N, C-alpha and C positions, 0 to 999 in steps of 0.2 A: 301588500302583506310582507313584512321584514321576517327574513328566516334567520333564525340564530345560527351563528357559525360558533365551531368549537374553537374555544380561544385557548391556544397553548402560549400562554405569556411567559412563563418563567421554565426553567428547568426543574422536572419533577425531583431530579437530584441535584440538589444545590451543591453537595460535595458528594465526590464518588463513594465515600466510605458511608454517607448517610443512606445511599441508595442500596448498598449492599445490608445494611441493619434492617431496613423497612421490608417487612415480610418475613423476616428471620427472629427478629428480637421483639417480642412484645412489650406494650407500655408496662404492664406489671413487672416484667423483668428488668426493665430499665430503671423503675423505681427501686427494685431490690438493689442493683447495683449503686444506684445514686446515695443510698442510705449508709453505706461503708466507704464511699469513694472520698480519697483525700483531695485536697484543693489543689489540683493539678491540672493538665492538659486533658488529661483521661475525664476528669468530672466535667470540663467544659464541653467535650465532645458528647457526653450521655447527657447534658442539659440540652444541647442543640439537638440530639437525636429526638428527646422529647418535644421540643417545639415542633419539630419535623413532622411528628406522627400526630400533632394536635392541629396542624397548620389547616387542614382542610375540614376535618370534623368539627372542630371547636377553636376558631381564630383567637378569642380572648384568651384562653389557655394556652393556645401556642404562643401569642406574644408574650405572656408572663414569662414562660420558660427562655424565650428568645433574648429578651431583655437581662434577664438573670445570668444567660451565658455571656451576654457582652460585659456586662458588669464584672464577672469573674474572671474573663479573657483580659479586660483592662487593667484589674489589679495584679495579675500576674504578667503584665506587661509581654503577652505573647501574640505578637503582630498578626500572625497566620490565623490564630483562633479569633483573635477580633473581626479579620476579614470574613470568616466562616459566620460568626454571630451576626454580624450585618446583612450578610445575604440571606440568612434565615429569617431574619426580621423582616426584610422586604418581602420574601415569600409570603409570609403571615399577612401581612398588610395588604398585601394584592388579593388574598382571599377573602379578606374583610373589607375589600372595596375602597382602601384608604391608598389611592393612587398617588397623590402627593407625597405623602409621608415615604411610601414605599420607593418612590423615585429618588429622594433625598438618600436614603440608605444605600441604594446600589450606585449612586454618585460618590459617596463617601468611600466605597470600596476602591474607586480607581486608583487615587493617589497613593493609597497604604499598598496596592499592588506593584505601583511602580517604584517605591521606596525599595520594597522586597526583591524585586528584580534587580536593583542595582548591586546589591550584596548577594544574590542567590547563587548557590552551587548549581551544577549541572542537574543534578539529580532533582532538586527543588523546583527548577524554573518551569518544569511542565505542569506541576501541581499549581503553581502561582499564576500561570498563563490560564489553566482551566477555570481558576475563580474569576480572573479578569472577563474571559469569555462569557460566564456566566451572568457578569455584572451587565456588559454590553447587550447581551441578550434581552435580559429583562428590562433594562431601560428602553430598549427598542420597543419592546411588547407595550410598555406603558405610553410611550410616545404614540403608538398606534390607536390606544384606547381614547388618548385625548385629542386625537385627529390630527397630529404632527406628523403626517405621513414621510415627508421629506427627511425630518431628523431620525424618524423610525427606521427609514431604510438604511441610513448612513450607519446607524449604531448596530443594526442586524448583519450588515455586510461585514462588520470589522468582527463581530462575533463568530459569523462562520467562517471567515479567514483563519482566526485562532484556532477554532475546533478543527478544521482542517489542517492546520499546520501541527497541532500535537496529536493527532490522530483520534479525535474524539467523536466517534460515530453518532452517539445519541445526541450530543451537542448539535452536531451538524444538523440532524433531522429536525431539531427543534428550530434552529435558525431558518432552515428551508419553510417549515410550515409558518412562522411568523412573516417571512417575507411573501408568501402565498396569499396570506390575510391581508396585507396591503394592496396587493394586485386585485384581489377581490374586491375590497372597499373602493377601489378607483376604476373597477368595470374592466380590468385587464384579464378577461377570464383565461385565455389561452396560456398567459404566463403563470397566472395563479395556479392553473391545472399542473403545469410544468413542475413549479415548485412542490406543490402537494403531493404527485408522483414521485420526485426525488426525495421527499421525507419519507414516503410510504416504503419505498425501496430499502433504504438504510434499516428502517425500523424492523421490517420482515427479516433481514439478514441478521439481526441481532436478536430477534426474538423479542421485540419489545411490544408485547401484545395491547396493552393499554393506549399506547399511542398509535399503533396500527389503526385500532378503532377511530381515535381522533382524526386521523388522515382520511379514512373513510367519510367520516362525517364531514370533513371540510371539502373532499370531491363531490359528496352528493349537494352540498350546498351550490357548487358551481353549476352543475347540471340543473338545479333548481332554477337558478337564475335565467337559464336557456329554456324555460318551460318543458324540460325533458324530465318529466315526473317519474316516468317508469325507472330511468337509469338512477335518477336522484333516490327513488324509495329502494333501491336494489341496494346502493350504497350505505344507506342508511340503516337498513336491516342487518346488513353485514356487521355494521358497527354494533348494534344492539345487541346480537348474540354473543359477541367478544364481552361486552360490559357485564352482560348477565354471568358469563362464565367466570369472570373476575370478581363479580359483586361490587362492581365500582357504580356506587351511587351516583357520585357527581357526574362521572360521563353518562351514565344512563339518563339523568335529568337533561342533560343538554342534547343528548340524542333525541329523547323524547320530543323536545322542542322543534326539532328538525322534522321528526314524523308527521308532527301536528300540523306543520306547515305545509306538508304534501296534502293532506286531507282538506285542509282550509282552501288551498288552491281548486281542488277537485270538487268543492262545494259540500263535502260531508262535514258539516259545521258540527253537529253532535259529537262525532267521534273526535273531531279537531278539539273541541272544548274539554272534553273527557281528559285528553292527552295532555294538554296544557295545564289543567289543575294538577295533575299526578306529577307534573314536573315541578310545579311550584312547591308542592308539598315536600319532595325530595330537596328542593333549594333551601326552604326554611330550615331544614334538619341541620343542614351544616352552613348557613348563613351566607349563601351565595347571592348577593344582593344586584350584580349585573345580570344573572340569569333570571332573578324574579323580574326584574324590569323588563326584559326581554318578553317574557311569558306574559306578564300584564298587557303590554303593548299588543300580543298576538291574540290575547283573549278579547281585547276592546276591538280589535280589526275583525274578528269573528262575529261579535255583536253588532258591528258596522254594517257587515255584509248581510245580516240577518233584518236590519232596518230598525235595530234597538239601540238608537243612538244616546239615550240618556246612560245607560250601561255601559256602552262604549266610552263615553266621554269619561266616566268615573274610574275605568280601568286606565285609560291613557293619562288622566292627570297623576294618577297614584305611580304610573311608570316614570312620568316625567320627574316628579319629586325624587324617587331613587337616583334617577340618571344624574340629575343636578347634583344631588348629594355625594355620589362616588366619582363626579368630574367625567363622565362618558359623553364627550361633545357629539359623537358621532349619533348615539343613541338618543341625545336631546334633540339634535336635528330632525330625525326620523320622527319622534315622538310630537313635537311640535306640529309637523306637517299632518300626522293623524288626528291632533287636537282641531287643529285648523279646519280639516274635512268634516268632523262631527259638528263643529258650529256652523259649518256651510250647509250642512243637511237640517239643523235645526233653524235654520234662517236667521243667524246672529252674525251677520256679515261683517261688522266692525271687529268683533272678536275673532273671526276666521282669518282675516286680513293681518290682525296683529301676529298670530301664531305662525301664519304661512310665511309673513315676512321674516319673522326670527328664525324659522326652520331653514329658509333659503339663505340667510345670512350666515348661518353655521355651516350649512352644507358647503357654500362657497369657501368659507375659511378653512375648512378641512380638506377641501379639494375632493368631496364624495360626488360623483358624477351621477349615481344612482339616486341619491336624495335630492339633488340638484333637480333631476328631471321630474321627480313626483311633485316638488313643489311648484315648478311651473305649469305642470298641468292643473293642479288644483287652482293656482291663481289664475289660469285661462278660463276654467269653470265659474270662479267667483265673479270674474269681469263680466262674463257673459250674463249670469243671473242678474248683475246689476245694470246691464244695458250698454256696458263700456265695451263694444264690439272690436273697435280698434286695438285697445290695449289687450283684449283678449286674444286676438289673432297674433299679436306681438308675442306674447306668453306661450300660446300653442307651437309658434314657429320654434322658439328656444327649446321647448318640450320635445318637439321633433328632432330637432339637432341632436340634442343628448341621447334621446332613444336611438337614432341612428348610429351615434359613437359608439354606444354599447353594444349593439348587435349588429355591427358592421361587417365584421368577419362572416358572422353566421349568415347574413344577408347573401354576401358575395359567394358563399359556398353553395346557397339554393340557387342563386342565378346561374352559376356554373351548371349545376346539374341540370335545371331547366333546359338551358342552352345545349347540353350533350343530348338530352332526350329529343329535343327538337330535331337536331341533325341526324340522329338515328332514324326517325320517323320518316324525315323527309326522304333518305336513302332507301328505307324500305319501300315506299311509295314508288320509287322510280326503278325498282328491281335491282338496286346497287348491292344489296346486303348480299345476294347469291354470288356476285361478282367479288366480292370482298372476301369471301369464304374461298373461294376458288385461288384467288391470288395468296391468302395465306397458306393453303395447302402447296401451291406452287412454291413460295417463299421458303416453306418448311423443309420441302424436298430438295430444294437447291441449298440450302443450309446443310442439309444432311450429306449430298454429294461433296459440297465442299468439305465439310468435316472429315470424310471418309478419305477425300483426296490428300487434305493436310495431313490426317494420319498416316497414310501410306508414305507420303513425301518425308515425314518425319521419322517414321520407322526405318525407311530406307537410310536415311542419314544417320541414324542411330547404330543401323547394321554396319555401314560402310565406316564409322568410326571405329566400331568394336573390331571389325576386320582388320584396319589398319594398325590398332593398338596391338592385337594378336602377332601381326606380321613384325612389328618392331620388337615384340617380347621375344618372339622367336628368333629373330636375327641377334639380339643381344645374347639369347642361351647359346647360339651356335658359336658366336664371337669367344664367350666364355669357355664353351666345350674345346675349341681349338687352341685357347691359350693353354688350358689345363693339360691338353694331349702334348703341346709343345715342351711344358714344363716338365712334364713326365719323361719326356723324351730326353731332354737335357740332363734331368736327373740320372736317368739310367745310363746315359754316356758318361757322366762325371763319375759315377760309381764302378761301371763295368769296365770302361776304358783308362780313363785317367787315374782314377783310384786304384785299379790293379797294377796299373804301370808304376805308380809312386809306390805301392807297397813292395812290389817286386825290387825297386831300386832300394827301398829301406831295408829290406831283407838281405839283398847282396852285399850293400855296405856294412851291415852289422856281421856277416859272415865273414867278410874279407878282414873286417876288424879284430876278429877272433884270431885270425892267422898271422896278424901283423904284431911286432913287439910294441909295447906300450909306451916305448921311449922314442921310437919312430916318427917322424913328422906326418908320415901316411895315416898312422892310426888316428890322429887328433882331426884330421880332414875327413877320415870316412866316419868319425864320429858326428861330425858337423853335419855331413850329408844325411845321416841317418835322423838327426834330431830335426833337419829341416824338412825330411820327409815325411815324418811323425806331425810337424806342425801344419803343413800342407794338407795332409790326409784329415787332419782336425776342423781345417778351415772349410775344405771340401764337404766333411760331413756336417758342418752347419749350413752350409749353402744348400746341401740337398734337403735337409730338414726345413729349411726356410721355403723351398720352392714347392714342397710336396702339399697339395690342396688338401689332402686327408687330415693333416696336423693343425688345420685351422679353427681350432678351439681351445679354450683356456686349459682342459684337462691335459691335453697334448702338451700345451707350452709349459706348464710347471711340473710336469713329469720329465721332460727334456731337461728342463732347468736343473732339477732334482738330480738328475744323473750327472749332468756336466759338471756341477758345482762340486759333488763327491769326488769325482775322478779328479777334477783338478787340484783340490786340495791335496788327495792322497798322493799325487805325484810331488807336490811341495812340501809334504811333511808337515802340514799344519793341520791341527785337529778342527772338525767342523761338526756343529749341530744344527741338522735342518729339521725344523718343526713347521710341517705343512697339515691343513686339515685332511681328515680322512675323505671327505667328499668335497670334491672341486666342481663347480657348475661347467656344463659341457656347452656354455653360450659359443657360437661362432664368432671369429674374429677376423679383421682384415690382416693381409700381409704386413702391412706397414705396423699394425698394432703389436702383433706378436715379435717381429724383427726389433722393433725400439726397446721392448720391454727386456728381450734377450739380451741386446747389446748394452743396455744400461747396467744390467746384472754383470755382464761379463766384464764390462770395463771396471766396476767396482771390486771385483774380486782379483782382477789384474792388478790394480794400484795396491791393493792389501798386499799381494805376494812380493810387490816390487818396493813399496816404501814403508810399509808399516811395522816391518820386524814383529809380527802378530804370531802368537802360539795358538790362539783359539779364534775360531769365527763362530758368528751364529746366524742363522738365516731363518727368518720366520715368515709366516704369511697368514692373513686371516680376512674374512670377508665381513662387511656389516652394510646391510641394506644394498644398495646398488654399487658399492666400491670395495676395490682390493687394497690391501694394505701390506707392503712387504718392507721388511727392516732388516739390513745388514750390518752386524755391529762387530768390532774386534776388540782385541786387548792391547793393541800395538802402541807406537809411540805417540800417534796422533800429530795434529800440526794446528797452527792458527789458522782460522778461516781467513783471515783478512790477508795471509800470505799463501796464496794459493799456487805459488810457483811449483811446488813440489809435484803437483797434479797437472800443471800446464792448462791446456785446454780441455781436459777430460771433464772437470765439473759443468763447464758451460755447455758442452756437448750433451752431457747427461741431462742436465735440465731442460735443454731444448727437445731433446728426443720425447720426454715424459709429456712436456707441454703441447706437443704436436699430437699426442693422443687424448688430451684433455685432461692432463693429470698434474699432479703437485710433487715438487724434487725438494726434499729438505735435507741438510747435512748438519750433523752437530760433532765438533771436534774439539780438542785443546791438546797442547803439548803434554805428553805423558799420560793423557786420559783416555786414548784410544779415540775410535771414531764410529759414529753412528749415522747410517744412510736410511732415510724413509722414502718410499715410492708410494704415493696413493694415486689411484687410477682407475676409471669407471669400469664396471663389468656390462658391457654391453650385449 
C-alpha cells in the first residue's frame, strides 16, 4: 500500500509581499484595486496577487492572471516583476499538474536573477537572492516528482544555502521538507525524519501553522513505513486538527489520504475507502491531479485486499493515466506494480509480466528502493505461479536484499535490544543483579565521598587564596598609611620649623629695611632677602599642598589654583578674570595628576607676567562628559609659535606634563594678537 506524502514542492509565498497579502486582502478587494490601477509595477503586483489567490482553488484562472502579469511586466520592461511573474506562473502550473511547463518557467528565472544581481544595490540584493532561492527550491521539487533525485538534491541544497544566507526561515523550512521527501523516497528514513524535524522546528518558531501541519504529515509517513501505526496516526491527527482550524481543504485532502492508509494497513477497509473517496472529492474541487492519482491507487489497493480485482484494476488504470499525464514517474512505477499484481491475481500472466517489468524499469531509473523491492516480490510470485522456481528464487533474493536495506537500521536496533535483554536475564539467573546493585551503591558512595573531599580541598584552596589576598591588601594599606603619616610629618616640619624660621627672617629683614636709608646699599640687600624669603615661603606652601593627602581631589586642586592665580596677578598688577563652574567634581586624583596640572598653569601665568606685557588675563574652566577643559588667555604681545625661543623649554615641558596624565596641550598665538593656552585632560 502506497501512502501519500505531503508534497511541499514550492514556496507558498513565492514573493514575500504576496504572503503578506494572502489572508489580508480578499479577492474582491484585489479586483477593486485592479479597476482603477494604472499600468505600472503596482498593477503587476495586483495581478500577480490574484494569480496567487487562484493558484490552488482554480489553477486555470490563476494561470490567466499569471500570464497577464508577465505580459504587463514585459511591456514595462521591469525585470524584477518579470521574475515574479515567472515564479507565480510556475506555481500555478505545478498545482495544475503541468510539471514540464512549470520547470521551464522556474529555469527561466535563474539567468534573469543573475543579470539583476550584477547591477543590484546592497538593498535589492537580498530580494533578488530570495527569488533565486525560490526558483531552485521549486526546480528541486519538480525534479523530485519526476524521479530525478540526484538533480533534485543538488537544487534543493543550493536553495537551502541561499535561504540560510539571507535569513529566510520559511524558505529554509521548505527546502528541509523537500530534502526529507527525497530521503523518504530513497528509503533513508533516519535522514528523512531529521530533515522533517528541522523543518518543523523552524515552522513552529515562526508560527507557520499550515506548514507545521504538513511536517506532521511527513513525519507520520516515515513512521508508517516503519509499521509504527500508532505513532503515524498520532502525527496525522495532529496535522488534521490544524488543517481544520485553518479551513485548509488541500491540506486536509492530503492528510485524509494518509489517515486512510493507516486504516487500510490495519484491515479496516470500509473506513479506509470512505476516507479516500472524501479526499478525492476535495481534490477534484481544486484540481489536484497528483493527489487524485494517489487516492485512486489507494482505493484500488483496498479493493485488491478485499479480493475485488476487477474494481481494483479499474482504479489503478485510472491512476496510471493521470500519473503519466502529469509526468510523475515515481507514481507511474508504483501504479504499474499494482496493475501487475491485479493481473497476476486474475491469472493474466503476460499482462502481469509486462506491467511489473515496466514498474521495475522505472523504479530503477528513479532510484526508488521501496518500489524496486515491491516489484521483485511480485515478479517472484509470478515466476512461482508459472513454475519458474529458479528465477522466482533469484527475484525473491533481490526482494530480501532491498527489504533488508530499507529496514536494516531498525533490525539492528531490535537485535541490540534482544541482546541486552538476554544479558540481563542471564545475570539475573546467576544472582548477579543484586551484586550489581551493591556495586552501584558502593560506587555512588565512593563518588559522594570523592565529591565531599574535592569540595573540601577546593574550599580550603579558595579560603587560602582569599586570606593571601586580604593579607596583601592589608600590607598595601599599611604601607599607604605609613607613607601618608610620613608626608604629614614632613609637611608639619616644613610649616612649623622651616616655614616659621623663613617667616622670621623675612620679618626681620623688612624691619631692618625700614630703619635703613633707601640710598644705602644695605637697604637693597635687605629687600632682596625679604623677596627671597617670600618666594621660598611660597614654594614651601606649594610643596605642603602637594604632599597633603587630604587635598587629592579635583575640588581642592581648582580651589587652590583659583587662590594662587588671584594672588599672583594681584602682586603683578595684571587684571585677572577667573570663571570656574559653581560645582566641581570631588573625584580623587593622584599626586602626579594634581602636581602636573598645577605646574602647567603656574608655568603659563609665569610666562605671561614675564614675556607678554599683558594687562588682562582670563582663566576659565568647564567640564564635558569625562573631560575638563582649562583655557588661559591674555591680551599681550603674543609671539610666533614657530619661534619658541621666548619661552625656551617651557612649552615642551608643559606639553609633556599634560600628556603624562592622558591629556592634550594646545597653544595659539601670534605677534600682537595675545596668547591662548588650552588644556584638556580626563576627569578620573
